N, CA, C and O atoms as a CHARMM CRD file, in Angstrom:
* protein
*
  296
    1    1 UNK  N     -7.92900  44.70800  -9.17200 PROA 1      0.00000
    2    1 UNK  CA    -6.87000  43.74300  -9.00400 PROA 1      0.00000
    3    1 UNK  C     -6.94500  43.06700  -7.63500 PROA 1      0.00000
    4    1 UNK  O     -6.66600  41.87400  -7.50800 PROA 1      0.00000
    5    2 UNK  N     -7.32400  43.83700  -6.61400 PROA 2      0.00000
    6    2 UNK  CA    -7.44200  43.22600  -5.28900 PROA 2      0.00000
    7    2 UNK  C     -8.53900  42.16700  -5.26700 PROA 2      0.00000
    8    2 UNK  O     -8.39800  41.12800  -4.62300 PROA 2      0.00000
    9    3 UNK  N     -9.61100  42.43300  -5.96200 PROA 3      0.00000
   10    3 UNK  CA   -10.71700  41.47300  -6.00900 PROA 3      0.00000
   11    3 UNK  C    -10.29500  40.16900  -6.65900 PROA 3      0.00000
   12    3 UNK  O    -10.69300  39.09000  -6.22100 PROA 3      0.00000
   13    4 UNK  N     -9.48100  40.27200  -7.71500 PROA 4      0.00000
   14    4 UNK  CA    -8.99400  39.07900  -8.40200 PROA 4      0.00000
   15    4 UNK  C     -8.04700  38.28600  -7.49000 PROA 4      0.00000
   16    4 UNK  O     -8.08300  37.05600  -7.48200 PROA 4      0.00000
   17    5 UNK  N     -7.22000  38.97200  -6.74000 PROA 5      0.00000
   18    5 UNK  CA    -6.31600  38.30300  -5.79400 PROA 5      0.00000
   19    5 UNK  C     -7.08700  37.62400  -4.67000 PROA 5      0.00000
   20    5 UNK  O     -6.73500  36.52500  -4.24100 PROA 5      0.00000
   21    6 UNK  N     -8.12600  38.27500  -4.20200 PROA 6      0.00000
   22    6 UNK  CA    -8.95000  37.69900  -3.13900 PROA 6      0.00000
   23    6 UNK  C     -9.69200  36.46100  -3.63500 PROA 6      0.00000
   24    6 UNK  O     -9.78900  35.46500  -2.91900 PROA 6      0.00000
   25    7 UNK  N    -10.20900  36.52300  -4.84400 PROA 7      0.00000
   26    7 UNK  CA   -10.88800  35.36100  -5.42900 PROA 7      0.00000
   27    7 UNK  C     -9.90400  34.20200  -5.60100 PROA 7      0.00000
   28    7 UNK  O    -10.24400  33.05200  -5.32600 PROA 7      0.00000
   29    8 UNK  N     -8.70900  34.49900  -6.04500 PROA 8      0.00000
   30    8 UNK  CA    -7.69500  33.45800  -6.20100 PROA 8      0.00000
   31    8 UNK  C     -7.32300  32.81900  -4.87300 PROA 8      0.00000
   32    8 UNK  O     -7.15500  31.60300  -4.78500 PROA 8      0.00000
   33    9 UNK  N     -7.19300  33.65200  -3.82900 PROA 9      0.00000
   34    9 UNK  CA    -6.85600  33.14100  -2.50600 PROA 9      0.00000
   35    9 UNK  C     -7.96300  32.23700  -1.96800 PROA 9      0.00000
   36    9 UNK  O     -7.68300  31.17800  -1.40800 PROA 9      0.00000
   37   10 UNK  N     -9.19700  32.64700  -2.13400 PROA 10     0.00000
   38   10 UNK  CA   -10.33100  31.83400  -1.67700 PROA 10     0.00000
   39   10 UNK  C    -10.37500  30.52000  -2.44700 PROA 10     0.00000
   40   10 UNK  O    -10.64300  29.46900  -1.86400 PROA 10     0.00000
   41   11 UNK  N    -10.11800  30.56900  -3.74100 PROA 11     0.00000
   42   11 UNK  CA   -10.11900  29.36200  -4.55900 PROA 11     0.00000
   43   11 UNK  C     -9.02300  28.38900  -4.10100 PROA 11     0.00000
   44   11 UNK  O     -9.25500  27.18300  -4.01500 PROA 11     0.00000
   45   12 UNK  N     -7.85300  28.91000  -3.81300 PROA 12     0.00000
   46   12 UNK  CA    -6.75800  28.06300  -3.32900 PROA 12     0.00000
   47   12 UNK  C     -7.11600  27.45000  -1.98000 PROA 12     0.00000
   48   12 UNK  O     -6.84000  26.27100  -1.75600 PROA 12     0.00000
   49   13 UNK  N     -7.71900  28.20900  -1.08100 PROA 13     0.00000
   50   13 UNK  CA    -8.10400  27.68900   0.22200 PROA 13     0.00000
   51   13 UNK  C     -9.15600  26.59200   0.09500 PROA 13     0.00000
   52   13 UNK  O     -9.12000  25.60900   0.83500 PROA 13     0.00000
   53   14 UNK  N    -10.08300  26.75200  -0.82900 PROA 14     0.00000
   54   14 UNK  CA   -11.10300  25.72100  -1.05100 PROA 14     0.00000
   55   14 UNK  C    -10.45400  24.44100  -1.55600 PROA 14     0.00000
   56   14 UNK  O    -10.79400  23.35100  -1.09600 PROA 14     0.00000
   57   15 UNK  N     -9.52900  24.56200  -2.49100 PROA 15     0.00000
   58   15 UNK  CA    -8.85600  23.38200  -3.04300 PROA 15     0.00000
   59   15 UNK  C     -8.04300  22.68100  -1.95600 PROA 15     0.00000
   60   15 UNK  O     -8.09500  21.45700  -1.84200 PROA 15     0.00000
   61   16 UNK  N     -7.29900  23.43800  -1.16100 PROA 16     0.00000
   62   16 UNK  CA    -6.50100  22.84400  -0.08500 PROA 16     0.00000
   63   16 UNK  C     -7.41600  22.16900   0.93900 PROA 16     0.00000
   64   16 UNK  O     -7.08800  21.09800   1.44900 PROA 16     0.00000
   65   17 UNK  N     -8.54700  22.78100   1.23800 PROA 17     0.00000
   66   17 UNK  CA    -9.49200  22.18200   2.18100 PROA 17     0.00000
   67   17 UNK  C    -10.05200  20.86900   1.66800 PROA 17     0.00000
   68   17 UNK  O    -10.17500  19.90700   2.42700 PROA 17     0.00000
   69   18 UNK  N    -10.39100  20.81800   0.39300 PROA 18     0.00000
   70   18 UNK  CA   -10.91000  19.57800  -0.18800 PROA 18     0.00000
   71   18 UNK  C     -9.86000  18.47700  -0.19900 PROA 18     0.00000
   72   18 UNK  O    -10.16900  17.32200   0.09600 PROA 18     0.00000
   73   19 UNK  N     -8.63100  18.82000  -0.53200 PROA 19     0.00000
   74   19 UNK  CA    -7.55400  17.82300  -0.53700 PROA 19     0.00000
   75   19 UNK  C     -7.29300  17.31700   0.88200 PROA 19     0.00000
   76   19 UNK  O     -7.11000  16.11600   1.08600 PROA 19     0.00000
   77   20 UNK  N     -7.27600  18.21500   1.85700 PROA 20     0.00000
   78   20 UNK  CA    -7.05400  17.81500   3.24800 PROA 20     0.00000
   79   20 UNK  C     -8.18100  16.91100   3.73900 PROA 20     0.00000
   80   20 UNK  O     -7.92600  15.92600   4.43300 PROA 20     0.00000
   81   21 UNK  N     -9.42000  17.23600   3.38800 PROA 21     0.00000
   82   21 UNK  CA   -10.55300  16.41100   3.78800 PROA 21     0.00000
   83   21 UNK  C    -10.44900  15.01200   3.18500 PROA 21     0.00000
   84   21 UNK  O    -10.73400  14.01700   3.85100 PROA 21     0.00000
   85   22 UNK  N    -10.04100  14.94700   1.93100 PROA 22     0.00000
   86   22 UNK  CA    -9.89600  13.65400   1.26700 PROA 22     0.00000
   87   22 UNK  C     -8.77400  12.84200   1.91700 PROA 22     0.00000
   88   22 UNK  O     -8.91700  11.63400   2.10600 PROA 22     0.00000
   89   23 UNK  N     -7.67200  13.48700   2.25700 PROA 23     0.00000
   90   23 UNK  CA    -6.54700  12.80900   2.89300 PROA 23     0.00000
   91   23 UNK  C     -6.95100  12.26800   4.27000 PROA 23     0.00000
   92   23 UNK  O     -6.63300  11.12800   4.60700 PROA 23     0.00000
   93   24 UNK  N     -7.64400  13.07800   5.05400 PROA 24     0.00000
   94   24 UNK  CA    -8.04100  12.65300   6.39100 PROA 24     0.00000
   95   24 UNK  C     -9.06500  11.53400   6.33600 PROA 24     0.00000
   96   24 UNK  O     -9.06100  10.66000   7.20300 PROA 24     0.00000
   97   25 UNK  N     -9.93400  11.53600   5.35200 PROA 25     0.00000
   98   25 UNK  CA   -10.90900  10.46200   5.21300 PROA 25     0.00000
   99   25 UNK  C    -10.19300   9.15700   4.86900 PROA 25     0.00000
  100   25 UNK  O    -10.60700   8.09300   5.32900 PROA 25     0.00000
  101   26 UNK  N     -9.15100   9.21900   4.08700 PROA 26     0.00000
  102   26 UNK  CA    -8.38700   8.01900   3.74600 PROA 26     0.00000
  103   26 UNK  C     -7.64100   7.46500   4.93900 PROA 26     0.00000
  104   26 UNK  O     -7.52900   6.24700   5.08300 PROA 26     0.00000
  105   27 UNK  N     -7.12900   8.33000   5.79900 PROA 27     0.00000
  106   27 UNK  CA    -6.40000   7.88100   6.98800 PROA 27     0.00000
  107   27 UNK  C     -7.36300   7.24400   7.97500 PROA 27     0.00000
  108   27 UNK  O     -7.03500   6.22500   8.58300 PROA 27     0.00000
  109   28 UNK  N     -8.54200   7.82300   8.14400 PROA 28     0.00000
  110   28 UNK  CA    -9.52000   7.28500   9.08600 PROA 28     0.00000
  111   28 UNK  C    -10.05700   5.94200   8.62100 PROA 28     0.00000
  112   28 UNK  O    -10.40000   5.10000   9.45100 PROA 28     0.00000
  113   29 UNK  N    -10.13900   5.71900   7.30900 PROA 29     0.00000
  114   29 UNK  CA   -10.69200   4.48000   6.78300 PROA 29     0.00000
  115   29 UNK  C     -9.67000   3.35400   6.75800 PROA 29     0.00000
  116   29 UNK  O    -10.04400   2.18500   6.66600 PROA 29     0.00000
  117   30 UNK  N     -8.38800   3.68400   6.83600 PROA 30     0.00000
  118   30 UNK  CA    -7.36700   2.64100   6.76200 PROA 30     0.00000
  119   30 UNK  C     -7.37800   1.80900   8.03400 PROA 30     0.00000
  120   30 UNK  O     -7.74400   2.29500   9.10400 PROA 30     0.00000
  121   31 UNK  N     -6.97800   0.55900   7.90900 PROA 31     0.00000
  122   31 UNK  CA    -6.93600  -0.32500   9.06000 PROA 31     0.00000
  123   31 UNK  C     -5.54000  -0.32600   9.65200 PROA 31     0.00000
  124   31 UNK  O     -4.56700   0.06600   9.00600 PROA 31     0.00000
  125   32 UNK  N     -5.46500  -0.77000  10.88000 PROA 32     0.00000
  126   32 UNK  CA    -4.17300  -0.83600  11.54700 PROA 32     0.00000
  127   32 UNK  C     -3.38300  -2.00700  10.98500 PROA 32     0.00000
  128   32 UNK  O     -3.96000  -3.05500  10.69600 PROA 32     0.00000
  129   33 UNK  N     -2.07400  -1.84800  10.82400 PROA 33     0.00000
  130   33 UNK  CA    -1.27200  -2.96500  10.31900 PROA 33     0.00000
  131   33 UNK  C     -1.21200  -4.08600  11.34700 PROA 33     0.00000
  132   33 UNK  O     -1.17100  -3.84300  12.55300 PROA 33     0.00000
  133   34 UNK  N     -1.20800  -5.29500  10.85500 PROA 34     0.00000
  134   34 UNK  CA    -1.16000  -6.45000  11.74100 PROA 34     0.00000
  135   34 UNK  C      0.26500  -6.68600  12.21500 PROA 34     0.00000
  136   34 UNK  O      1.21700  -6.56300  11.44400 PROA 34     0.00000
  137   35 UNK  N      0.40100  -7.02100  13.47700 PROA 35     0.00000
  138   35 UNK  CA     1.70500  -7.34900  14.04800 PROA 35     0.00000
  139   35 UNK  C      1.79400  -8.86900  14.10900 PROA 35     0.00000
  140   35 UNK  O      0.89700  -9.51000  14.65600 PROA 35     0.00000
  141   36 UNK  N      2.85800  -9.46300  13.55900 PROA 36     0.00000
  142   36 UNK  CA     2.95200 -10.92100  13.59200 PROA 36     0.00000
  143   36 UNK  C      3.00700 -11.45400  15.02100 PROA 36     0.00000
  144   36 UNK  O      3.72900 -10.92600  15.86700 PROA 36     0.00000
  145   37 UNK  N      2.24700 -12.48700  15.27000 PROA 37     0.00000
  146   37 UNK  CA     2.24700 -13.11800  16.57900 PROA 37     0.00000
  147   37 UNK  C      1.27400 -12.50800  17.56100 PROA 37     0.00000
  148   37 UNK  O      1.18700 -12.97200  18.69700 PROA 37     0.00000
  149   38 UNK  N      0.53000 -11.47400  17.16200 PROA 38     0.00000
  150   38 UNK  CA    -0.42500 -10.83300  18.05000 PROA 38     0.00000
  151   38 UNK  C     -1.79900 -10.92200  17.40700 PROA 38     0.00000
  152   38 UNK  O     -1.98400 -10.54300  16.25100 PROA 38     0.00000
  153   39 UNK  N     -2.75500 -11.42700  18.16700 PROA 39     0.00000
  154   39 UNK  CA    -4.11200 -11.55400  17.63400 PROA 39     0.00000
  155   39 UNK  C     -4.74500 -10.18400  17.53400 PROA 39     0.00000
  156   39 UNK  O     -4.64800  -9.38100  18.46200 PROA 39     0.00000
  157   40 UNK  N     -5.38800  -9.91400  16.42000 PROA 40     0.00000
  158   40 UNK  CA    -6.05000  -8.62800  16.24500 PROA 40     0.00000
  159   40 UNK  C     -7.43000  -8.68000  16.89000 PROA 40     0.00000
  160   40 UNK  O     -8.05300  -9.74100  16.92400 PROA 40     0.00000
  161   41 UNK  N     -7.91900  -7.54600  17.40300 PROA 41     0.00000
  162   41 UNK  CA    -9.22600  -7.54200  18.05000 PROA 41     0.00000
  163   41 UNK  C    -10.33400  -7.71000  17.02500 PROA 41     0.00000
  164   41 UNK  O    -10.14300  -7.46300  15.83400 PROA 41     0.00000
  165   42 UNK  N    -11.48400  -8.13100  17.50200 PROA 42     0.00000
  166   42 UNK  CA   -12.63600  -8.30400  16.61300 PROA 42     0.00000
  167   42 UNK  C    -13.06500  -6.95800  16.06100 PROA 42     0.00000
  168   42 UNK  O    -12.94800  -5.93600  16.73700 PROA 42     0.00000
  169   43 UNK  N    -13.56200  -6.95800  14.83300 PROA 43     0.00000
  170   43 UNK  CA   -13.93800  -5.70900  14.17600 PROA 43     0.00000
  171   43 UNK  C    -15.10600  -5.02800  14.87400 PROA 43     0.00000
  172   43 UNK  O    -15.17300  -3.79900  14.89200 PROA 43     0.00000
  173   44 UNK  N    -16.02200  -5.79200  15.44600 PROA 44     0.00000
  174   44 UNK  CA   -17.19600  -5.21200  16.09600 PROA 44     0.00000
  175   44 UNK  C    -16.93200  -4.76500  17.51900 PROA 44     0.00000
  176   44 UNK  O    -17.78500  -4.11000  18.11800 PROA 44     0.00000
  177   45 UNK  N    -15.78600  -5.09400  18.07900 PROA 45     0.00000
  178   45 UNK  CA   -15.47200  -4.77000  19.46200 PROA 45     0.00000
  179   45 UNK  C    -14.85500  -3.38100  19.53900 PROA 45     0.00000
  180   45 UNK  O    -13.63300  -3.23900  19.50500 PROA 45     0.00000
  181   46 UNK  N    -15.69800  -2.35400  19.64400 PROA 46     0.00000
  182   46 UNK  CA   -15.20800  -0.98100  19.62900 PROA 46     0.00000
  183   46 UNK  C    -14.58900  -0.60100  20.97100 PROA 46     0.00000
  184   46 UNK  O    -13.56000   0.07200  21.01600 PROA 46     0.00000
  185   47 UNK  N    -15.21400  -1.03100  22.05700 PROA 47     0.00000
  186   47 UNK  CA   -14.68700  -0.70800  23.38200 PROA 47     0.00000
  187   47 UNK  C    -14.01600  -1.94700  23.94900 PROA 47     0.00000
  188   47 UNK  O    -14.62600  -3.00900  24.07100 PROA 47     0.00000
  189   48 UNK  N    -12.74900  -1.78300  24.29000 PROA 48     0.00000
  190   48 UNK  CA   -11.99500  -2.91900  24.81600 PROA 48     0.00000
  191   48 UNK  C    -11.66700  -2.67800  26.27900 PROA 48     0.00000
  192   48 UNK  O    -11.58900  -1.54100  26.74300 PROA 48     0.00000
  193   49 UNK  N    -11.48000  -3.75500  26.97500 PROA 49     0.00000
  194   49 UNK  CA   -11.06900  -3.70800  28.35900 PROA 49     0.00000
  195   49 UNK  C     -9.64300  -3.14700  28.43400 PROA 49     0.00000
  196   49 UNK  O     -8.79900  -3.55800  27.63800 PROA 49     0.00000
  197   50 UNK  N     -9.34800  -2.24000  29.34400 PROA 50     0.00000
  198   50 UNK  CA    -7.98600  -1.68800  29.42800 PROA 50     0.00000
  199   50 UNK  C     -6.91200  -2.75900  29.63500 PROA 50     0.00000
  200   50 UNK  O     -5.79000  -2.61700  29.14800 PROA 50     0.00000
  201   51 UNK  N     -7.25300  -3.82000  30.35000 PROA 51     0.00000
  202   51 UNK  CA    -6.27900  -4.88600  30.54000 PROA 51     0.00000
  203   51 UNK  C     -5.98900  -5.59000  29.21400 PROA 51     0.00000
  204   51 UNK  O     -4.85500  -6.00000  28.96500 PROA 51     0.00000
  205   52 UNK  N     -7.00600  -5.73100  28.36500 PROA 52     0.00000
  206   52 UNK  CA    -6.79700  -6.34200  27.05600 PROA 52     0.00000
  207   52 UNK  C     -5.88300  -5.47700  26.20100 PROA 52     0.00000
  208   52 UNK  O     -4.99500  -5.98300  25.51500 PROA 52     0.00000
  209   53 UNK  N     -6.10700  -4.18200  26.24800 PROA 53     0.00000
  210   53 UNK  CA    -5.26700  -3.26600  25.47800 PROA 53     0.00000
  211   53 UNK  C     -3.82900  -3.33100  25.97100 PROA 53     0.00000
  212   53 UNK  O     -2.88900  -3.38100  25.17800 PROA 53     0.00000
  213   54 UNK  N     -3.66900  -3.33100  27.29100 PROA 54     0.00000
  214   54 UNK  CA    -2.33200  -3.40100  27.86200 PROA 54     0.00000
  215   54 UNK  C     -1.64300  -4.70800  27.46600 PROA 54     0.00000
  216   54 UNK  O     -0.45500  -4.70800  27.14400 PROA 54     0.00000
  217   55 UNK  N     -2.37700  -5.81600  27.48800 PROA 55     0.00000
  218   55 UNK  CA    -1.79700  -7.10600  27.11600 PROA 55     0.00000
  219   55 UNK  C     -1.40400  -7.11900  25.64700 PROA 55     0.00000
  220   55 UNK  O     -0.34600  -7.64200  25.29600 PROA 55     0.00000
  221   56 UNK  N     -2.24100  -6.55000  24.78100 PROA 56     0.00000
  222   56 UNK  CA    -1.92700  -6.51600  23.35400 PROA 56     0.00000
  223   56 UNK  C     -0.69500  -5.66300  23.08400 PROA 56     0.00000
  224   56 UNK  O      0.14200  -6.02600  22.25800 PROA 56     0.00000
  225   57 UNK  N     -0.57900  -4.54300  23.76800 PROA 57     0.00000
  226   57 UNK  CA     0.59900  -3.68500  23.59400 PROA 57     0.00000
  227   57 UNK  C      1.85100  -4.41600  24.05300 PROA 57     0.00000
  228   57 UNK  O      2.89100  -4.35300  23.39700 PROA 57     0.00000
  229   58 UNK  N      1.74800  -5.11200  25.18800 PROA 58     0.00000
  230   58 UNK  CA     2.89700  -5.86500  25.70400 PROA 58     0.00000
  231   58 UNK  C      3.30200  -6.95100  24.71300 PROA 58     0.00000
  232   58 UNK  O      4.49000  -7.12900  24.44900 PROA 58     0.00000
  233   59 UNK  N      2.33700  -7.67400  24.16500 PROA 59     0.00000
  234   59 UNK  CA     2.64600  -8.72800  23.19800 PROA 59     0.00000
  235   59 UNK  C      3.26400  -8.14600  21.92400 PROA 59     0.00000
  236   59 UNK  O      4.18600  -8.72800  21.35300 PROA 59     0.00000
  237   60 UNK  N      2.75400  -7.00300  21.48700 PROA 60     0.00000
  238   60 UNK  CA     3.30300  -6.37400  20.28300 PROA 60     0.00000
  239   60 UNK  C      4.74400  -5.91800  20.51800 PROA 60     0.00000
  240   60 UNK  O      5.59800  -6.07600  19.64600 PROA 60     0.00000
  241   61 UNK  N      5.01000  -5.35300  21.69800 PROA 61     0.00000
  242   61 UNK  CA     6.37200  -4.91900  22.01100 PROA 61     0.00000
  243   61 UNK  C      7.31400  -6.11500  22.14100 PROA 61     0.00000
  244   61 UNK  O      8.46100  -6.05800  21.69800 PROA 61     0.00000
  245   62 UNK  N      6.82500  -7.19700  22.74900 PROA 62     0.00000
  246   62 UNK  CA     7.65200  -8.39700  22.85900 PROA 62     0.00000
  247   62 UNK  C      7.96800  -8.96800  21.48000 PROA 62     0.00000
  248   62 UNK  O      9.10000  -9.37400  21.21800 PROA 62     0.00000
  249   63 UNK  N      6.96600  -9.00000  20.59800 PROA 63     0.00000
  250   63 UNK  CA     7.19100  -9.51500  19.24200 PROA 63     0.00000
  251   63 UNK  C      8.17400  -8.63200  18.48100 PROA 63     0.00000
  252   63 UNK  O      9.01700  -9.13800  17.74000 PROA 63     0.00000
  253   64 UNK  N      8.07100  -7.32600  18.65700 PROA 64     0.00000
  254   64 UNK  CA     8.98200  -6.41000  17.97200 PROA 64     0.00000
  255   64 UNK  C     10.39600  -6.54600  18.52200 PROA 64     0.00000
  256   64 UNK  O     11.36400  -6.50700  17.76300 PROA 64     0.00000
  257   65 UNK  N     10.51800  -6.70400  19.84000 PROA 65     0.00000
  258   65 UNK  CA    11.84200  -6.84800  20.44900 PROA 65     0.00000
  259   65 UNK  C     12.47900  -8.16900  20.03300 PROA 65     0.00000
  260   65 UNK  O     13.69500  -8.24000  19.85000 PROA 65     0.00000
  261   66 UNK  N     11.67100  -9.21500  19.88300 PROA 66     0.00000
  262   66 UNK  CA    12.19600 -10.51700  19.51600 PROA 66     0.00000
  263   66 UNK  C     12.77900 -10.47900  18.10500 PROA 66     0.00000
  264   66 UNK  O     13.79500 -11.12300  17.84300 PROA 66     0.00000
  265   67 UNK  N     12.15300  -9.73700  17.19700 PROA 67     0.00000
  266   67 UNK  CA    12.66600  -9.65800  15.84100 PROA 67     0.00000
  267   67 UNK  C     13.90300  -8.77600  15.75600 PROA 67     0.00000
  268   67 UNK  O     14.67300  -8.89900  14.80300 PROA 67     0.00000
  269   68 UNK  N     14.11400  -7.89300  16.72200 PROA 68     0.00000
  270   68 UNK  CA    15.25600  -6.97500  16.69000 PROA 68     0.00000
  271   68 UNK  C     16.48400  -7.54200  17.38600 PROA 68     0.00000
  272   68 UNK  O     17.55800  -6.95000  17.28200 PROA 68     0.00000
  273   69 UNK  N     16.37300  -8.66700  18.09400 PROA 69     0.00000
  274   69 UNK  CA    17.51500  -9.20700  18.80900 PROA 69     0.00000
  275   69 UNK  C     18.57900  -9.67500  17.82700 PROA 69     0.00000
  276   69 UNK  O     18.29700 -10.35300  16.83900 PROA 69     0.00000
  277   70 UNK  N     19.81500  -9.28800  18.13600 PROA 70     0.00000
  278   70 UNK  CA    20.94400  -9.65300  17.29700 PROA 70     0.00000
  279   70 UNK  C     22.01400 -10.26100  18.19100 PROA 70     0.00000
  280   70 UNK  O     22.14400  -9.87500  19.35200 PROA 70     0.00000
  281   71 UNK  N     22.78200 -11.20800  17.66100 PROA 71     0.00000
  282   71 UNK  CA    23.84500 -11.82100  18.48900 PROA 71     0.00000
  283   71 UNK  C     24.95300 -10.79800  18.77000 PROA 71     0.00000
  284   71 UNK  O     25.22300  -9.90900  17.96200 PROA 71     0.00000
  285   72 UNK  N     25.57900 -10.95000  19.93100 PROA 72     0.00000
  286   72 UNK  CA    26.68500 -10.07200  20.30000 PROA 72     0.00000
  287   72 UNK  C     27.95200 -10.49600  19.54600 PROA 72     0.00000
  288   72 UNK  O     28.21700 -11.68400  19.36700 PROA 72     0.00000
  289   73 UNK  N     28.70500  -9.52200  19.12000 PROA 73     0.00000
  290   73 UNK  CA    29.98800  -9.80300  18.47900 PROA 73     0.00000
  291   73 UNK  C     31.08800  -9.70300  19.52000 PROA 73     0.00000
  292   73 UNK  O     31.52100  -8.60600  19.87200 PROA 73     0.00000
  293   74 UNK  N     31.54000 -10.84800  20.01100 PROA 74     0.00000
  294   74 UNK  CA    32.59800 -10.85700  21.04100 PROA 74     0.00000
  295   74 UNK  C     33.92200 -11.16500  20.45400 PROA 74     0.00000
  296   74 UNK  O     34.92000 -11.21300  21.17300 PROA 74     0.00000
């Protein structure tokens, strides 16, 4: 009976490992969502200048803040 339980446990671990591998491969292959008003970097440009990254983050935050602004109720 112990052998059957051990085989079942190993089988479950293999299945969970395969599902996790498939999930992680899907996440790595997905692209980043586009932010409106911010130019996306070129696909071949793997290494970016830190100033470019900082500027893109600033533009994305500004675009997000602009869409969240609401009038004050006085």
